[in-house]
N, C-alpha and C positions, 0 to 999 in steps of 0.2 A: 523479504526480496534484495534486498540491497548486497549478500550476500553471491546470490544466480545472476545479479542484473550482468546481460549481455549474451550472458550465456542458456543452451537448452536444458532444462529445469521442470518438467511435464507439472511435477506440484501449488510450485510459485506460477506458473503461465498461466494465467487466469484467465487472456481471454483465445490457449490452445491452439497459441501461430503456430507455437515450435521455442520462442526465441521469451527470454522473459524482457521485459526494454521498456520504454514511454508508453505506453500504449497499456501496460498493465502498470505500471505508475499512477498514469492519470486516471485511469477506475479507481484506486485505493485511494487517492487524492476528496478525488467527487463525495465518492462514497461515505467520508472517514467520518467519524461521532455516529454513522445511523447508525440506528438499533431496527435489526427484523423481527417482522412479525410472525418467529419461532422461535424468537431468543427469553427467556425468562422473564416477568413481571415485573424483577428490580435488578434487572442486568441495568451497570455502566459502564458505557465504551473504554476502552483504555486510551487518555492521551499519551500516552510518554510511555520510550521501550528505554528503561533507564531513565537516565537525561536528557537522550533525544526525543521532539518531535519531529511531525510531519515532517515542516519547515527545514531541519536543520535534515532528513535523511532524504530529501530530494535535491536538497547541495551541495550533498554529498556525491551521487550521481549526478552532479553535472545541470540539474535541470533550476529552474525557475517556476516554486506554488505559482497556483495563479490565485487570483483572489478573487 
């Protein structure tokens, strides 16, 4: 998402409003670490991408993580 923030990118634009923006980031934040009903039984959510967690990514986008 961070690579396309502020740009038009259909795949990363979660709410399909034409641009990857804070609304998309907040949707991810709200649902972070949740496991969907169709996930495999032993599925584990991925907490980090490399060494970066959600808070790191949000701050890199200029957003303050919500608690």
